[in-house]
KOLLUM-437485 format. One record per residue: residue in three letters; x, y, z of N, C-alpha, C in turn. Coordinates in steps of 0.2 Angstrom, whole numbers, plus 5000, padded with zeros to 4 digits. Example, Ala and Ser with C-alpha at 12.3 -4.5 7.8 and 13.67 -1.06 7.14 Angstrom:
residues 2
<r->Ala; nxx->5066; nyy->4972; nzz->5039; caxx->5062; cayy->4978; cazz->5039; cxx->5066; cyy->4984; czz->5039>
<r->Ser; nxx->5064; nyy->4989; nzz->5035; caxx->5068; cayy->4995; cazz->5036; cxx->5064; cyy->5000; czz->5039>
end
This chain:
residues 179
<r->Unk; nxx->5525; nyy->5725; nzz->5009; caxx->5531; cayy->5722; cazz->5009; cxx->5530; cyy->5717; czz->5003>
<r->Unk; nxx->5537; nyy->5719; nzz->5000; caxx->5537; cayy->5712; cazz->4993; cxx->5542; cyy->5708; czz->4992>
<r->Unk; nxx->5542; nyy->5700; nzz->4994; caxx->5546; cayy->5696; cazz->4993; cxx->5548; cyy->5692; czz->4989>
<r->Unk; nxx->5547; nyy->5696; nzz->4983; caxx->5547; cayy->5692; cazz->4975; cxx->5553; cyy->5688; czz->4976>
<r->Unk; nxx->5559; nyy->5691; nzz->4977; caxx->5565; cayy->5689; cazz->4975; cxx->5570; cyy->5685; czz->4980>
<r->Unk; nxx->5564; nyy->5683; nzz->4988; caxx->5567; cayy->5678; cazz->4992; cxx->5566; cyy->5671; czz->4992>
<r->Unk; nxx->5571; nyy->5668; nzz->4995; caxx->5567; cayy->5662; cazz->4997; cxx->5563; cyy->5658; czz->5001>
<r->Unk; nxx->5559; nyy->5654; nzz->4999; caxx->5555; cayy->5653; cazz->5003; cxx->5556; cyy->5654; czz->5013>
<r->Unk; nxx->5561; nyy->5650; nzz->5014; caxx->5565; cayy->5652; cazz->5020; cxx->5564; cyy->5657; czz->5024>
<r->Unk; nxx->5563; nyy->5661; nzz->5021; caxx->5568; cayy->5669; cazz->5019; cxx->5558; cyy->5671; czz->5021>
<r->Unk; nxx->5555; nyy->5671; nzz->5017; caxx->5549; cayy->5673; cazz->5016; cxx->5544; cyy->5670; czz->5023>
<r->Unk; nxx->5545; nyy->5664; nzz->5026; caxx->5543; cayy->5663; cazz->5031; cxx->5543; cyy->5666; czz->5038>
<r->Unk; nxx->5552; nyy->5668; nzz->5037; caxx->5554; cayy->5669; cazz->5044; cxx->5551; cyy->5680; czz->5043>
<r->Unk; nxx->5553; nyy->5682; nzz->5038; caxx->5548; cayy->5689; cazz->5038; cxx->5540; cyy->5689; czz->5041>
<r->Unk; nxx->5539; nyy->5682; nzz->5039; caxx->5531; cayy->5684; cazz->5039; cxx->5526; cyy->5681; czz->5044>
<r->Unk; nxx->5533; nyy->5678; nzz->5049; caxx->5531; cayy->5672; cazz->5056; cxx->5525; cyy->5678; czz->5060>
<r->Unk; nxx->5529; nyy->5685; nzz->5062; caxx->5525; cayy->5690; cazz->5066; cxx->5521; cyy->5692; czz->5065>
<r->Unk; nxx->5520; nyy->5694; nzz->5056; caxx->5512; cayy->5695; cazz->5056; cxx->5506; cyy->5690; czz->5055>
<r->Unk; nxx->5509; nyy->5683; nzz->5055; caxx->5505; cayy->5679; cazz->5055; cxx->5503; cyy->5677; czz->5062>
<r->Unk; nxx->5506; nyy->5678; nzz->5067; caxx->5505; cayy->5678; cazz->5071; cxx->5500; cyy->5683; czz->5075>
<r->Unk; nxx->5502; nyy->5689; nzz->5073; caxx->5499; cayy->5693; cazz->5074; cxx->5489; cyy->5694; czz->5073>
<r->Unk; nxx->5490; nyy->5692; nzz->5068; caxx->5483; cayy->5690; cazz->5063; cxx->5479; cyy->5684; czz->5064>
<r->Unk; nxx->5481; nyy->5682; nzz->5068; caxx->5478; cayy->5676; cazz->5066; cxx->5477; cyy->5676; czz->5077>
<r->Unk; nxx->5477; nyy->5678; nzz->5081; caxx->5478; cayy->5682; cazz->5088; cxx->5472; cyy->5685; czz->5088>
<r->Unk; nxx->5472; nyy->5690; nzz->5082; caxx->5465; cayy->5695; cazz->5081; cxx->5460; cyy->5691; czz->5079>
<r->Unk; nxx->5458; nyy->5688; nzz->5074; caxx->5455; cayy->5683; cazz->5071; cxx->5451; cyy->5678; czz->5075>
<r->Unk; nxx->5456; nyy->5673; nzz->5077; caxx->5453; cayy->5671; cazz->5081; cxx->5449; cyy->5671; czz->5086>
<r->Unk; nxx->5447; nyy->5675; nzz->5093; caxx->5441; cayy->5676; cazz->5096; cxx->5434; cyy->5675; czz->5092>
<r->Unk; nxx->5435; nyy->5681; nzz->5087; caxx->5428; cayy->5681; cazz->5082; cxx->5428; cyy->5673; czz->5080>
<r->Unk; nxx->5432; nyy->5671; nzz->5076; caxx->5432; cayy->5663; cazz->5071; cxx->5428; cyy->5657; czz->5079>
<r->Unk; nxx->5430; nyy->5659; nzz->5084; caxx->5426; cayy->5653; cazz->5090; cxx->5430; cyy->5650; czz->5087>
<r->Unk; nxx->5440; nyy->5647; nzz->5086; caxx->5446; cayy->5644; cazz->5085; cxx->5452; cyy->5645; czz->5089>
<r->Unk; nxx->5455; nyy->5641; nzz->5089; caxx->5461; cayy->5642; cazz->5091; cxx->5466; cyy->5649; czz->5086>
<r->Unk; nxx->5469; nyy->5651; nzz->5088; caxx->5474; cayy->5658; cazz->5085; cxx->5480; cyy->5652; czz->5080>
<r->Unk; nxx->5482; nyy->5648; nzz->5085; caxx->5489; cayy->5641; cazz->5081; cxx->5483; cyy->5637; czz->5075>
<r->Unk; nxx->5477; nyy->5637; nzz->5076; caxx->5475; cayy->5632; cazz->5070; cxx->5475; cyy->5639; czz->5063>
<r->Unk; nxx->5472; nyy->5644; nzz->5066; caxx->5473; cayy->5647; cazz->5061; cxx->5479; cyy->5648; czz->5058>
<r->Unk; nxx->5485; nyy->5651; nzz->5060; caxx->5491; cayy->5649; cazz->5061; cxx->5494; cyy->5644; czz->5055>
<r->Unk; nxx->5491; nyy->5640; nzz->5058; caxx->5493; cayy->5634; cazz->5055; cxx->5491; cyy->5633; czz->5047>
<r->Unk; nxx->5482; nyy->5634; nzz->5046; caxx->5482; cayy->5635; cazz->5041; cxx->5482; cyy->5640; czz->5036>
<r->Unk; nxx->5486; nyy->5643; nzz->5038; caxx->5489; cayy->5649; cazz->5034; cxx->5497; cyy->5649; czz->5032>
<r->Unk; nxx->5501; nyy->5645; nzz->5035; caxx->5506; cayy->5641; cazz->5034; cxx->5507; cyy->5637; czz->5030>
<r->Unk; nxx->5501; nyy->5633; nzz->5029; caxx->5500; cayy->5628; cazz->5024; cxx->5498; cyy->5630; czz->5016>
<r->Unk; nxx->5492; nyy->5637; nzz->5017; caxx->5489; cayy->5640; cazz->5011; cxx->5497; cyy->5644; czz->5009>
<r->Unk; nxx->5501; nyy->5645; nzz->5011; caxx->5507; cayy->5649; cazz->5009; cxx->5511; cyy->5646; czz->5008>
<r->Unk; nxx->5514; nyy->5641; nzz->5008; caxx->5518; cayy->5636; cazz->5008; cxx->5515; cyy->5632; czz->4999>
<r->Unk; nxx->5508; nyy->5630; nzz->4999; caxx->5506; cayy->5629; cazz->4993; cxx->5507; cyy->5632; czz->4989>
<r->Unk; nxx->5506; nyy->5640; nzz->4988; caxx->5507; cayy->5644; cazz->4983; cxx->5514; cyy->5645; czz->4985>
<r->Unk; nxx->5519; nyy->5647; nzz->4988; caxx->5525; cayy->5647; cazz->4985; cxx->5529; cyy->5643; czz->4980>
<r->Unk; nxx->5526; nyy->5636; nzz->4980; caxx->5528; cayy->5630; cazz->4979; cxx->5523; cyy->5629; czz->4971>
<r->Unk; nxx->5518; nyy->5634; nzz->4970; caxx->5513; cayy->5635; cazz->4963; cxx->5516; cyy->5642; czz->4960>
<r->Unk; nxx->5515; nyy->5647; nzz->4964; caxx->5513; cayy->5654; cazz->4959; cxx->5523; cyy->5658; czz->4964>
<r->Unk; nxx->5525; nyy->5655; nzz->4968; caxx->5530; cayy->5661; cazz->4970; cxx->5528; cyy->5664; czz->4979>
<r->Unk; nxx->5532; nyy->5666; nzz->4980; caxx->5530; cayy->5674; cazz->4986; cxx->5525; cyy->5679; czz->4982>
<r->Unk; nxx->5518; nyy->5681; nzz->4986; caxx->5515; cayy->5684; cazz->4985; cxx->5517; cyy->5693; czz->4983>
<r->Unk; nxx->5515; nyy->5695; nzz->4981; caxx->5519; cayy->5703; cazz->4977; cxx->5517; cyy->5706; czz->4986>
<r->Unk; nxx->5514; nyy->5707; nzz->4987; caxx->5510; cayy->5713; cazz->4992; cxx->5510; cyy->5706; czz->5002>
<r->Unk; nxx->5514; nyy->5706; nzz->5001; caxx->5514; cayy->5699; cazz->5006; cxx->5510; cyy->5702; czz->5012>
<r->Unk; nxx->5509; nyy->5707; nzz->5015; caxx->5506; cayy->5707; cazz->5021; cxx->5499; cyy->5709; czz->5019>
<r->Unk; nxx->5497; nyy->5711; nzz->5013; caxx->5490; cayy->5711; cazz->5010; cxx->5490; cyy->5704; czz->5009>
<r->Unk; nxx->5492; nyy->5700; nzz->5007; caxx->5491; cayy->5692; cazz->5007; cxx->5489; cyy->5687; czz->5013>
<r->Unk; nxx->5495; nyy->5689; nzz->5019; caxx->5493; cayy->5688; cazz->5024; cxx->5487; cyy->5690; czz->5027>
<r->Unk; nxx->5485; nyy->5695; nzz->5028; caxx->5478; cayy->5697; cazz->5032; cxx->5473; cyy->5695; czz->5026>
<r->Unk; nxx->5474; nyy->5693; nzz->5020; caxx->5469; cayy->5690; cazz->5017; cxx->5468; cyy->5683; czz->5018>
<r->Unk; nxx->5474; nyy->5681; nzz->5017; caxx->5473; cayy->5671; cazz->5020; cxx->5469; cyy->5671; czz->5028>
<r->Unk; nxx->5471; nyy->5676; nzz->5031; caxx->5470; cayy->5674; cazz->5039; cxx->5463; cyy->5676; czz->5037>
<r->Unk; nxx->5461; nyy->5680; nzz->5036; caxx->5452; cayy->5682; cazz->5037; cxx->5449; cyy->5677; czz->5032>
<r->Unk; nxx->5451; nyy->5674; nzz->5029; caxx->5447; cayy->5669; cazz->5025; cxx->5447; cyy->5661; czz->5027>
<r->Unk; nxx->5453; nyy->5660; nzz->5032; caxx->5452; cayy->5653; cazz->5036; cxx->5449; cyy->5654; czz->5042>
<r->Unk; nxx->5448; nyy->5663; nzz->5046; caxx->5443; cayy->5664; cazz->5051; cxx->5436; cyy->5664; czz->5048>
<r->Unk; nxx->5434; nyy->5664; nzz->5042; caxx->5426; cayy->5665; cazz->5039; cxx->5425; cyy->5655; czz->5039>
<r->Unk; nxx->5431; nyy->5652; nzz->5037; caxx->5431; cayy->5646; cazz->5035; cxx->5430; cyy->5641; czz->5043>
<r->Unk; nxx->5433; nyy->5643; nzz->5047; caxx->5433; cayy->5640; cazz->5053; cxx->5422; cyy->5644; czz->5057>
<r->Unk; nxx->5423; nyy->5648; nzz->5056; caxx->5416; cayy->5652; cazz->5057; cxx->5413; cyy->5647; czz->5054>
<r->Unk; nxx->5413; nyy->5646; nzz->5047; caxx->5405; cayy->5641; cazz->5044; cxx->5406; cyy->5635; czz->5047>
<r->Unk; nxx->5411; nyy->5633; nzz->5047; caxx->5413; cayy->5624; cazz->5050; cxx->5410; cyy->5624; czz->5058>
<r->Unk; nxx->5410; nyy->5632; nzz->5061; caxx->5409; cayy->5630; cazz->5068; cxx->5403; cyy->5630; czz->5069>
<r->Unk; nxx->5397; nyy->5635; nzz->5061; caxx->5393; cayy->5636; cazz->5064; cxx->5387; cyy->5626; czz->5059>
<r->Unk; nxx->5391; nyy->5623; nzz->5059; caxx->5389; cayy->5616; cazz->5054; cxx->5387; cyy->5610; czz->5060>
<r->Unk; nxx->5395; nyy->5613; nzz->5064; caxx->5395; cayy->5609; cazz->5069; cxx->5392; cyy->5610; czz->5076>
<r->Unk; nxx->5390; nyy->5603; nzz->5080; caxx->5386; cayy->5604; cazz->5087; cxx->5391; cyy->5601; czz->5090>
<r->Unk; nxx->5390; nyy->5605; nzz->5100; caxx->5394; cayy->5603; cazz->5104; cxx->5394; cyy->5594; czz->5104>
<r->Unk; nxx->5399; nyy->5592; nzz->5107; caxx->5398; cayy->5584; cazz->5110; cxx->5392; cyy->5582; czz->5114>
<r->Unk; nxx->5392; nyy->5587; nzz->5120; caxx->5387; cayy->5586; cazz->5124; cxx->5381; cyy->5586; czz->5123>
<r->Unk; nxx->5379; nyy->5590; nzz->5116; caxx->5371; cayy->5592; cazz->5111; cxx->5373; cyy->5587; czz->5109>
<r->Unk; nxx->5374; nyy->5584; nzz->5106; caxx->5375; cayy->5576; cazz->5102; cxx->5371; cyy->5572; czz->5104>
<r->Unk; nxx->5373; nyy->5569; nzz->5111; caxx->5372; cayy->5564; cazz->5113; cxx->5364; cyy->5567; czz->5119>
<r->Unk; nxx->5363; nyy->5573; nzz->5119; caxx->5356; cayy->5576; cazz->5123; cxx->5349; cyy->5573; czz->5119>
<r->Unk; nxx->5345; nyy->5570; nzz->5123; caxx->5339; cayy->5568; cazz->5120; cxx->5334; cyy->5571; czz->5123>
<r->Unk; nxx->5332; nyy->5578; nzz->5120; caxx->5327; cayy->5582; cazz->5125; cxx->5322; cyy->5580; czz->5126>
<r->Unk; nxx->5319; nyy->5574; nzz->5122; caxx->5312; cayy->5574; cazz->5124; cxx->5311; cyy->5564; czz->5129>
<r->Unk; nxx->5318; nyy->5562; nzz->5131; caxx->5321; cayy->5558; cazz->5138; cxx->5323; cyy->5563; czz->5144>
<r->Unk; nxx->5319; nyy->5559; nzz->5150; caxx->5321; cayy->5564; cazz->5155; cxx->5326; cyy->5561; czz->5155>
<r->Unk; nxx->5328; nyy->5564; nzz->5160; caxx->5338; cayy->5563; cazz->5161; cxx->5339; cyy->5559; czz->5165>
<r->Unk; nxx->5335; nyy->5556; nzz->5169; caxx->5336; cayy->5551; cazz->5176; cxx->5334; cyy->5543; czz->5174>
<r->Unk; nxx->5327; nyy->5545; nzz->5169; caxx->5325; cayy->5537; cazz->5165; cxx->5332; cyy->5532; czz->5165>
<r->Unk; nxx->5328; nyy->5525; nzz->5168; caxx->5333; cayy->5519; cazz->5163; cxx->5335; cyy->5520; czz->5156>
<r->Unk; nxx->5331; nyy->5522; nzz->5152; caxx->5327; cayy->5521; cazz->5146; cxx->5335; cyy->5526; czz->5144>
<r->Unk; nxx->5332; nyy->5533; nzz->5146; caxx->5337; cayy->5537; cazz->5144; cxx->5346; cyy->5535; czz->5145>
<r->Unk; nxx->5347; nyy->5532; nzz->5151; caxx->5352; cayy->5529; cazz->5151; cxx->5355; cyy->5525; czz->5148>
<r->Unk; nxx->5352; nyy->5519; nzz->5144; caxx->5353; cayy->5516; cazz->5142; cxx->5355; cyy->5517; czz->5132>
<r->Unk; nxx->5352; nyy->5521; nzz->5131; caxx->5352; cayy->5526; cazz->5125; cxx->5360; cyy->5529; czz->5125>
<r->Unk; nxx->5361; nyy->5532; nzz->5130; caxx->5367; cayy->5536; cazz->5131; cxx->5371; cyy->5532; czz->5132>
<r->Unk; nxx->5373; nyy->5527; nzz->5136; caxx->5378; cayy->5522; cazz->5134; cxx->5377; cyy->5518; czz->5127>
<r->Unk; nxx->5373; nyy->5515; nzz->5126; caxx->5374; cayy->5516; cazz->5117; cxx->5375; cyy->5518; czz->5112>
<r->Unk; nxx->5374; nyy->5525; nzz->5113; caxx->5376; cayy->5530; cazz->5108; cxx->5386; cyy->5531; czz->5110>
<r->Unk; nxx->5387; nyy->5533; nzz->5116; caxx->5394; cayy->5531; cazz->5118; cxx->5398; cyy->5525; czz->5115>
<r->Unk; nxx->5397; nyy->5519; nzz->5119; caxx->5398; cayy->5513; cazz->5112; cxx->5399; cyy->5513; czz->5105>
<r->Unk; nxx->5393; nyy->5515; nzz->5103; caxx->5394; cayy->5516; cazz->5095; cxx->5397; cyy->5521; czz->5093>
<r->Unk; nxx->5399; nyy->5528; nzz->5097; caxx->5405; cayy->5532; cazz->5095; cxx->5412; cyy->5531; czz->5098>
<r->Unk; nxx->5413; nyy->5526; nzz->5102; caxx->5419; cayy->5522; cazz->5103; cxx->5420; cyy->5517; czz->5098>
<r->Unk; nxx->5416; nyy->5514; nzz->5097; caxx->5417; cayy->5513; cazz->5089; cxx->5419; cyy->5512; czz->5086>
<r->Unk; nxx->5415; nyy->5517; nzz->5083; caxx->5417; cayy->5521; cazz->5077; cxx->5425; cyy->5524; czz->5077>
<r->Unk; nxx->5426; nyy->5526; nzz->5085; caxx->5433; cayy->5529; cazz->5083; cxx->5439; cyy->5523; czz->5082>
<r->Unk; nxx->5436; nyy->5517; nzz->5086; caxx->5443; cayy->5514; cazz->5084; cxx->5446; cyy->5510; czz->5079>
<r->Unk; nxx->5440; nyy->5513; nzz->5072; caxx->5439; cayy->5511; cazz->5067; cxx->5442; cyy->5516; czz->5062>
<r->Unk; nxx->5444; nyy->5521; nzz->5066; caxx->5445; cayy->5527; cazz->5062; cxx->5455; cyy->5528; czz->5059>
<r->Unk; nxx->5457; nyy->5529; nzz->5054; caxx->5464; cayy->5527; cazz->5051; cxx->5470; cyy->5530; czz->5055>
<r->Unk; nxx->5475; nyy->5525; nzz->5056; caxx->5480; cayy->5530; cazz->5058; cxx->5480; cyy->5531; czz->5066>
<r->Unk; nxx->5485; nyy->5537; nzz->5066; caxx->5485; cayy->5538; cazz->5074; cxx->5476; cyy->5541; czz->5077>
<r->Unk; nxx->5474; nyy->5542; nzz->5071; caxx->5465; cayy->5545; cazz->5076; cxx->5462; cyy->5541; czz->5081>
<r->Unk; nxx->5462; nyy->5536; nzz->5082; caxx->5460; cayy->5532; cazz->5087; cxx->5465; cyy->5535; czz->5093>
<r->Unk; nxx->5468; nyy->5536; nzz->5093; caxx->5474; cayy->5538; cazz->5099; cxx->5472; cyy->5547; czz->5101>
<r->Unk; nxx->5472; nyy->5549; nzz->5095; caxx->5469; cayy->5556; cazz->5095; cxx->5462; cyy->5559; czz->5098>
<r->Unk; nxx->5460; nyy->5555; nzz->5095; caxx->5451; cayy->5555; cazz->5096; cxx->5449; cyy->5554; czz->5103>
<r->Unk; nxx->5453; nyy->5548; nzz->5105; caxx->5452; cayy->5547; cazz->5112; cxx->5456; cyy->5549; czz->5119>
<r->Unk; nxx->5460; nyy->5553; nzz->5116; caxx->5464; cayy->5559; cazz->5121; cxx->5457; cyy->5565; czz->5120>
<r->Unk; nxx->5455; nyy->5567; nzz->5115; caxx->5451; cayy->5573; cazz->5113; cxx->5447; cyy->5572; czz->5119>
<r->Unk; nxx->5444; nyy->5567; nzz->5119; caxx->5436; cayy->5566; cazz->5120; cxx->5436; cyy->5561; czz->5129>
<r->Unk; nxx->5443; nyy->5562; nzz->5132; caxx->5445; cayy->5561; cazz->5138; cxx->5441; cyy->5564; czz->5143>
<r->Unk; nxx->5438; nyy->5563; nzz->5149; caxx->5434; cayy->5567; cazz->5155; cxx->5439; cyy->5570; czz->5158>
<r->Unk; nxx->5446; nyy->5569; nzz->5156; caxx->5451; cayy->5574; cazz->5160; cxx->5452; cyy->5582; czz->5158>
<r->Unk; nxx->5449; nyy->5582; nzz->5150; caxx->5450; cayy->5589; cazz->5145; cxx->5458; cyy->5589; czz->5146>
<r->Unk; nxx->5463; nyy->5586; nzz->5143; caxx->5468; cayy->5589; cazz->5142; cxx->5468; cyy->5593; czz->5136>
<r->Unk; nxx->5476; nyy->5597; nzz->5137; caxx->5476; cayy->5605; cazz->5133; cxx->5481; cyy->5601; czz->5126>
<r->Unk; nxx->5480; nyy->5604; nzz->5122; caxx->5485; cayy->5603; cazz->5114; cxx->5490; cyy->5602; czz->5118>
<r->Unk; nxx->5496; nyy->5607; nzz->5122; caxx->5502; cayy->5601; cazz->5125; cxx->5501; cyy->5591; czz->5125>
<r->Unk; nxx->5499; nyy->5594; nzz->5129; caxx->5496; cayy->5587; cazz->5133; cxx->5496; cyy->5583; czz->5131>
<r->Unk; nxx->5491; nyy->5584; nzz->5124; caxx->5488; cayy->5579; cazz->5118; cxx->5496; cyy->5578; czz->5114>
<r->Unk; nxx->5500; nyy->5582; nzz->5114; caxx->5504; cayy->5584; cazz->5109; cxx->5511; cyy->5578; czz->5110>
<r->Unk; nxx->5509; nyy->5580; nzz->5117; caxx->5517; cayy->5575; cazz->5121; cxx->5514; cyy->5570; czz->5122>
<r->Unk; nxx->5508; nyy->5568; nzz->5122; caxx->5506; cayy->5561; cazz->5123; cxx->5507; cyy->5555; czz->5115>
<r->Unk; nxx->5505; nyy->5561; nzz->5114; caxx->5506; cayy->5556; cazz->5105; cxx->5512; cyy->5559; czz->5101>
<r->Unk; nxx->5518; nyy->5562; nzz->5105; caxx->5523; cayy->5563; cazz->5101; cxx->5525; cyy->5566; czz->5094>
<r->Unk; nxx->5518; nyy->5571; nzz->5093; caxx->5521; cayy->5574; cazz->5089; cxx->5521; cyy->5583; czz->5090>
<r->Unk; nxx->5521; nyy->5586; nzz->5084; caxx->5523; cayy->5593; cazz->5086; cxx->5512; cyy->5594; czz->5089>
<r->Unk; nxx->5515; nyy->5600; nzz->5092; caxx->5508; cayy->5604; cazz->5093; cxx->5504; cyy->5609; czz->5090>
<r->Unk; nxx->5508; nyy->5610; nzz->5083; caxx->5507; cayy->5613; cazz->5077; cxx->5503; cyy->5610; czz->5073>
<r->Unk; nxx->5504; nyy->5603; nzz->5072; caxx->5501; cayy->5598; cazz->5069; cxx->5495; cyy->5596; czz->5071>
<r->Unk; nxx->5494; nyy->5597; nzz->5077; caxx->5488; cayy->5594; cazz->5081; cxx->5480; cyy->5597; czz->5078>
<r->Unk; nxx->5481; nyy->5604; nzz->5077; caxx->5475; cayy->5605; cazz->5073; cxx->5473; cyy->5604; czz->5066>
<r->Unk; nxx->5474; nyy->5602; nzz->5063; caxx->5475; cayy->5599; cazz->5055; cxx->5473; cyy->5592; czz->5058>
<r->Unk; nxx->5480; nyy->5588; nzz->5062; caxx->5478; cayy->5582; cazz->5061; cxx->5469; cyy->5580; czz->5066>
<r->Unk; nxx->5467; nyy->5582; nzz->5070; caxx->5462; cayy->5585; cazz->5074; cxx->5454; cyy->5586; czz->5068>
<r->Unk; nxx->5456; nyy->5589; nzz->5064; caxx->5452; cayy->5591; cazz->5060; cxx->5450; cyy->5584; czz->5053>
<r->Unk; nxx->5455; nyy->5582; nzz->5054; caxx->5457; cayy->5578; cazz->5048; cxx->5451; cyy->5572; czz->5051>
<r->Unk; nxx->5456; nyy->5569; nzz->5057; caxx->5450; cayy->5565; cazz->5060; cxx->5443; cyy->5565; czz->5064>
<r->Unk; nxx->5442; nyy->5571; nzz->5066; caxx->5435; cayy->5572; cazz->5066; cxx->5430; cyy->5572; czz->5059>
<r->Unk; nxx->5434; nyy->5573; nzz->5054; caxx->5430; cayy->5573; cazz->5047; cxx->5429; cyy->5567; czz->5044>
<r->Unk; nxx->5434; nyy->5562; nzz->5047; caxx->5433; cayy->5556; cazz->5044; cxx->5429; cyy->5552; czz->5050>
<r->Unk; nxx->5429; nyy->5551; nzz->5055; caxx->5423; cayy->5552; cazz->5059; cxx->5417; cyy->5554; czz->5059>
<r->Unk; nxx->5416; nyy->5559; nzz->5056; caxx->5408; cayy->5560; cazz->5053; cxx->5407; cyy->5558; czz->5049>
<r->Unk; nxx->5411; nyy->5557; nzz->5042; caxx->5409; cayy->5552; cazz->5037; cxx->5407; cyy->5546; czz->5040>
<r->Unk; nxx->5411; nyy->5545; nzz->5043; caxx->5409; cayy->5535; cazz->5047; cxx->5402; cyy->5535; czz->5047>
<r->Unk; nxx->5400; nyy->5540; nzz->5053; caxx->5396; cayy->5540; cazz->5059; cxx->5389; cyy->5543; czz->5053>
<r->Unk; nxx->5390; nyy->5546; nzz->5048; caxx->5384; cayy->5548; cazz->5046; cxx->5383; cyy->5543; czz->5041>
<r->Unk; nxx->5386; nyy->5540; nzz->5038; caxx->5386; cayy->5534; cazz->5032; cxx->5383; cyy->5527; czz->5036>
<r->Unk; nxx->5383; nyy->5530; nzz->5043; caxx->5380; cayy->5522; cazz->5049; cxx->5373; cyy->5526; czz->5049>
<r->Unk; nxx->5372; nyy->5532; nzz->5049; caxx->5365; cayy->5531; cazz->5054; cxx->5362; cyy->5539; czz->5048>
<r->Unk; nxx->5355; nyy->5537; nzz->5048; caxx->5353; cayy->5543; cazz->5043; cxx->5353; cyy->5549; czz->5048>
<r->Unk; nxx->5356; nyy->5554; nzz->5047; caxx->5355; cayy->5561; cazz->5048; cxx->5351; cyy->5565; czz->5046>
<r->Unk; nxx->5347; nyy->5568; nzz->5052; caxx->5340; cayy->5571; cazz->5049; cxx->5341; cyy->5578; czz->5049>
<r->Unk; nxx->5340; nyy->5581; nzz->5043; caxx->5340; cayy->5590; cazz->5038; cxx->5336; cyy->5591; czz->5043>
<r->Unk; nxx->5339; nyy->5601; nzz->5041; caxx->5334; cayy->5603; cazz->5044; cxx->5328; cyy->5602; czz->5042>
<r->Unk; nxx->5326; nyy->5603; nzz->5049; caxx->5315; cayy->5604; cazz->5050; cxx->5313; cyy->5596; czz->5051>
<r->Unk; nxx->5320; nyy->5592; nzz->5054; caxx->5319; cayy->5584; cazz->5056; cxx->5317; cyy->5581; czz->5052>
<r->Unk; nxx->5318; nyy->5580; nzz->5042; caxx->5317; cayy->5576; cazz->5039; cxx->5322; cyy->5571; czz->5039>
<r->Unk; nxx->5322; nyy->5566; nzz->5038; caxx->5326; cayy->5561; cazz->5038; cxx->5329; cyy->5560; czz->5030>
<r->Unk; nxx->5335; nyy->5559; nzz->5028; caxx->5341; cayy->5560; cazz->5022; cxx->5336; cyy->5552; czz->5018>
end
């Protein structure tokens, strides 16, 4: 599919269903949402349109871009630990008073770090960490932003929070050594 002489709007319109289908197919293996993959591919396409114009073989480019974003999501997921895992201390018995104090302190530190994040990040992270476990649609409605913008915004906010917490606490490397 060659879109060399099309306008950017025509390129986006022509590729919409292909990007959606490819992202839907790759999302389960990448352990991510198809909408997040789609959003990342659209950003890459718009950057390319501004720099080099439409790809000569648009269908091949879309498949390649979706797979690249899926690989990036898998690598990111392999480095990140689930929220509950980060708070669990395997050496501490679940019901001990010391464990309760430590868990409470960790939650307080995370809430304080969330409050220091820039822009709309505190509201977004608070909504994501809510015990009600809201959907993307509910969070987007609460924040007054589009649902498609939520994934990239979430990634930026979590990255900012991760950098803040890493700077405050010496994170252990693989093998348990302190950095």
